[in-house]
C-alpha positions as CSV (number, residue, x, y, z in Angstrom):
1,M,0.1,-0.2,-0.3
2,V,1.4,3.3,-0.9
3,C,1.8,5.5,1.9
4,E,2.3,9.4,1.9
5,V,1.7,12.4,3.9
6,N,-1.2,14.5,3.1
7,Q,-0.9,18.1,2.8
8,I,-4.5,19.3,2.5
9,E,-4.9,22.6,0.5
10,L,-7.2,25.4,1.2
11,P,-9.6,27.8,-0.5
12,N,-8.4,31.3,-0.7
13,D,-11.1,32.7,1.9
14,L,-9.8,30.0,4.3
15,A,-6.3,30.7,4.5
16,Q,-6.2,33.8,6.8
17,I,-8.3,31.5,9.1
18,R,-5.4,28.8,8.6
19,D,-2.5,31.3,8.8
20,A,-4.6,32.3,12.0
21,L,-4.7,28.8,13.5
22,V,-1.1,28.1,12.9
23,S,0.1,31.1,14.6
24,H,-2.4,30.5,17.6
25,L,-1.1,26.7,17.9
26,H,2.9,27.7,17.6
27,S,3.1,31.1,19.5
28,D,0.2,30.5,21.7
29,G,-1.7,33.5,20.3
30,P,-5.3,34.3,20.9
31,K,-7.9,31.7,19.1
32,P,-8.6,32.7,15.7
33,A,-12.6,33.5,14.4
34,G,-13.8,31.2,12.1
35,L,-12.5,27.9,13.0
36,D,-16.2,26.8,12.9
37,E,-16.2,27.5,9.2
38,L,-12.8,25.9,8.7
39,R,-13.9,22.7,10.1
40,E,-17.3,23.2,8.0
41,W,-15.4,22.9,5.1
42,L,-12.9,20.1,6.0
43,L,-15.8,18.2,7.1
44,D,-17.4,19.0,3.4
45,E,-15.8,19.7,0.5
46,G,-12.3,19.3,2.0
47,W,-13.4,15.8,3.3
48,A,-14.4,15.0,-0.2
49,G,-10.6,15.6,-2.1
50,V,-9.4,13.6,0.8
51,S,-11.8,11.0,0.2
52,E,-10.4,10.9,-3.3
53,K,-7.5,8.7,-1.9
54,S,-9.4,6.5,-0.2
55,E,-7.3,3.4,-1.3
56,I,-4.5,5.4,-0.3
57,M,-3.1,4.7,3.4
58,M,-1.6,8.2,4.3
59,A,2.2,8.0,6.5
60,D,0.4,9.8,9.5
61,D,-2.9,7.8,9.5
62,I,-4.1,6.4,12.4
63,I,-6.6,3.3,12.7
64,C,-7.8,3.1,16.9
65,L,-9.9,1.0,18.9
66,D,-12.7,2.7,20.2
67,P,-13.4,0.6,23.1
68,S,-16.8,2.1,23.3
69,Q,-17.8,0.3,20.6
70,L,-17.3,-3.3,21.7
71,E,-20.8,-4.0,21.9
72,H,-20.9,-4.3,18.5
73,L,-19.3,-7.9,18.0
74,E,-21.6,-8.9,19.8
75,L,-20.0,-11.5,22.0
76,S,-21.6,-13.6,24.3
77,D,-21.3,-17.1,26.3
78,E,-23.7,-18.9,25.0
79,A,-22.4,-18.2,21.4
80,L,-18.9,-18.7,23.0
81,R,-20.1,-21.9,24.3
82,S,-21.2,-22.9,20.9
83,E,-18.0,-22.1,18.9
84,M,-15.6,-24.4,21.7
85,D,-18.5,-27.3,21.5
86,L,-18.7,-27.1,25.6
87,D,-21.2,-29.0,27.6
88,D,-23.9,-26.6,29.3
89,D,-21.9,-27.2,32.7
90,E,-18.7,-26.7,31.8
91,P,-17.8,-23.3,33.3
92,I,-16.5,-20.3,30.7
93,T,-12.9,-18.8,31.8
94,D,-12.1,-15.0,31.9
95,E,-9.2,-16.2,30.2
96,M,-11.8,-17.7,27.3
97,R,-13.5,-15.0,26.8
98,I,-10.6,-12.6,26.9
99,E,-8.9,-14.2,23.9
100,S,-12.0,-14.8,21.9
101,T,-12.2,-11.2,22.2
102,V,-8.9,-10.4,20.6
103,E,-9.4,-13.0,17.7
104,A,-13.0,-11.0,17.1
105,L,-11.1,-7.5,16.6
106,N,-7.7,-9.0,14.7
107,S,-11.3,-10.2,13.0
108,A,-12.8,-7.3,12.5
109,Y,-9.6,-5.3,12.2
110,D,-8.9,-7.7,8.9
111,G,-12.2,-7.0,7.6
112,E,-13.3,-10.7,8.0
113,L,-16.6,-10.0,10.2
114,S,-19.7,-8.7,8.5
115,G,-21.7,-6.1,9.8
116,G,-19.7,-3.4,9.6
117,F,-18.0,-4.4,12.8
118,A,-14.6,-2.7,12.0
119,S,-16.5,0.3,11.3
120,W,-17.6,0.3,14.7
121,C,-14.5,-0.6,16.4
122,W,-11.7,0.6,14.3
123,P,-12.5,4.1,13.4
124,M,-10.0,5.7,11.1
125,V,-8.7,8.9,12.1
126,H,-7.5,10.9,8.5
127,V,-3.9,13.0,9.5
128,G,-3.7,16.2,6.9
129,Q,-1.1,18.8,7.2
130,L,-2.2,22.7,7.0
131,V,0.6,24.8,6.2
132,G,0.5,28.2,6.8
133,C,2.3,30.8,4.8
134,D,5.2,31.2,7.0
135,E,5.9,27.5,6.5
136,K,5.2,26.2,10.0
137,F,2.3,23.6,9.6
138,I,0.1,22.1,12.0
139,V,-2.3,19.0,11.7
140,T,-5.7,18.0,11.2
141,G,-7.1,15.0,12.8
142,I,-10.3,13.9,11.2
143,L,-11.9,11.2,12.6
144,T,-14.3,8.5,9.8
145,R,-16.0,5.1,10.2
146,F,-17.2,3.1,7.1
147,Q,-21.0,3.4,6.4
148,G,-23.2,2.0,3.7
149,S,-22.5,-0.7,1.2
150,G,-19.6,1.1,-0.5
151,A,-17.7,1.3,2.4
152,L,-17.4,5.2,2.4
153,H,-15.1,6.9,4.9
154,V,-18.1,9.1,6.5
155,P,-16.2,12.0,8.7
156,E,-17.6,12.7,12.4
157,W,-15.4,15.5,13.9
158,C,-12.2,16.9,13.2
159,E,-10.1,19.3,15.5
160,F,-6.7,20.7,15.0
161,F,-3.5,20.5,17.1
162,R,0.1,21.6,16.8
163,D,1.8,17.7,15.2
164,R,1.0,14.5,15.3
165,E,1.6,14.1,19.1
166,G,-0.9,15.9,20.6
167,L,-3.5,14.9,18.6
168,I,-3.0,11.1,19.5
169,E,-3.3,12.9,23.8
170,H,-6.7,14.1,22.7
171,L,-7.3,10.5,21.0
172,E,-6.5,8.6,24.3
173,R,-8.0,11.5,26.7
174,S,-11.1,10.6,24.4
175,G,-11.2,7.1,24.9
176,F,-9.4,5.4,21.9
177,I,-6.5,3.1,22.2
178,V,-3.9,4.1,20.0
179,N,-1.0,2.3,18.8
180,T,-2.3,-1.1,20.8
181,A,-2.4,-4.5,19.6
182,P,-6.3,-6.2,21.1
183,E,-3.6,-8.5,23.0
184,N,-1.9,-6.2,24.8
185,V,-5.4,-4.0,25.6
186,D,-6.9,-3.9,29.8
187,P,-8.4,-7.6,30.2
188,R,-11.0,-5.6,31.8
189,I,-11.9,-3.0,28.5
190,L,-11.6,-6.4,26.5
191,L,-14.6,-8.2,29.2
192,S,-16.3,-5.0,28.7
193,A,-17.6,-6.6,25.4
194,W,-19.4,-9.7,26.9
195,E,-23.2,-9.9,27.3
196,P,-23.7,-10.0,31.5
197,V,-23.6,-13.4,32.6
198,E,-26.9,-14.2,34.1
């Protein structure tokens, strides 16, 4: 897969907002007016341009795990018992549940599960550069999920950061898990995917 950094070109009427935002994030200057206008353009016309490259994974793009969406894996003891061909009186342990969750998450990531599980559990954050008139740049993070039979990336939100590290910190504060394989996720989070045991 080809990887490249995506530099987002803005229309002229948004350039002044961009330059003020670059200055704000690099020098703690005043927060510029017009951020909603810039955000709205990025989630609409701007995203249309980015999504034309949907077959290309950009170098800085981030695929993260969203624990709040683990319920979409639809895991249950009943299904696990059937899958493992266990007798009704044979206990199901947390270790079994954790292993099953890891397998389901890896299958979702690889696109092997139907029903859009990958889109809910594994949103993608597109990272684009906005370069100011002084050649300093900031990044915008646009969180997207797959929707519909055409598997279109649909943007949910975008935010602005001085650098990619700031974006990752924001994602982690918001509850997303970044750069961690499912087998290394806190077991308590993995167990939260399971239907309550009666």
